[in-house]
Phi, psi and omega in degrees: 000139178283139174262090185297328179300314181288327180291331184249010181302130178084357180268142175283165185306321180293321178292326176296314178300315179298318179298313181297315180298316180293317180297319178298315179296316178299316183297318183272006169076046175134216184287126177280131179258127177265125180258144175243117181259139179241089180085171184294326182298322180293327176291317178298319178297318178296322179299324180285332182060223182293341181294338177302322181287345180269358179110008178272150173211155175250132179240139179250092184289335176204187185287353186244342187240153169233133177251134175261124181243144169241112186055249183251020183237126174284126185245345179200154175231132182238149169283126185300328183284346182247349183282125175248166177303318181297317180296318181294315180293326176296322176298319178296312181299315179298320180294316179299320177296321181293321180285333176290318178296323182290343179276343182288000000 
């Protein structure tokens, strides 16, 4: 865990902001992209990434669950508090791999 107090000791507020911004960019490996989300659907679309264009969608049946669909088939159900973009995209990738293997 980072000790922010010791890392920013003696810096004025502007220098703290500059430090945090630079550290964030360094940590994420380059240019930080700021996303602007307009409602839950835009967040769900972002979670799918490029998989949205392949026919995947996320449905929120209630406040606790997220369902991953491929076209007209539900393929996974996630707890909203534990689902990350990486987990959702991994679900898409795994499903595509499974249907590709079944075609062989």
